[in-house]
N, C-alpha and C positions, 0 to 999 in steps of 0.2 A: 794533332797535326793545326790547330785552328788556331794557336797564335800566329803559325807561317807569316801571314798580311802583315803582323806587326813589327815584323823581320825588312822588310822589304823598305827599300828606298826609295827616296822620289821619284816616280820618275822608272822605278824597275817592275819589270813586264814578267811574267811564267810563263817559260815557253811550253815545257813538261815535268812532269813527276816520274817514278817509277820504282818498282820497290827491284831489288838491285844486290847483288854480292858481290861484296867488296874483300881486297886478300889482303889483310895486315901484314907486318913485317917478318912475322913467325911463320905464314904459311898460313894461316885459320880464317877459313870463311866464314866472316860478318853480316847477317843481313843487315841492310842501311834502304832506305827512301831518298834517291837521288833526285835533286829540284837541280833544275836548270834555267835561270833567268838571261836577261840579254847582259844584266852584268856583273853575275857570278853564279857558281856552283853550288851547292847545298849538300849537306851526307848528317842525315838526320841517324840517330839511332832509337827506335820508337818514336817517342816525341821530344826526347831533346838535341838540341844542334852539338853538332860534333867538330862541323869546320865547314866555314865559308871561304871560297877561292874564287876573290875577283878575278873575271877575266883578261883583264891586264896583265897577271900574273903566271896566264897559262902561257907556256914555252911550247905547247906543243900537245896533241894528243894521237896516238897510233892505233889502229883498230887494224885485229888478226885478219887476218883474210880464212884461218882454216874455222874460227871459233865466233862467240859473241866476246869474246872479252878485250878491252880500252887498255888502254895508259893515258894515263893525262900528267901531263909533267907542268910541273910547276917552279917557278924562277927563286931560287933562295931558299926555298922548300922540299918536305920529303915528294914524293910523288904517289899517285892512288893508281893502285889494278883493279879492275871493275870486271867481275864476270858474270 
């Protein structure tokens, strides 16, 4: 993740990062590093960037009342389920 700062846009600030489990479309759990900045959400698999979602493309975030699961809904793209 050393190169992460090179991926940041000007004025982009790190808000948080954490290890997380992403559920793929085949219902398989995948270990990921979830990074939130003021401009985007980043999804890393080990040290590889898998996806970057601009904040402006996020149409909603739904958080479960019964667990730590949440879903990120993305305009014109597929959604993300995290546990």
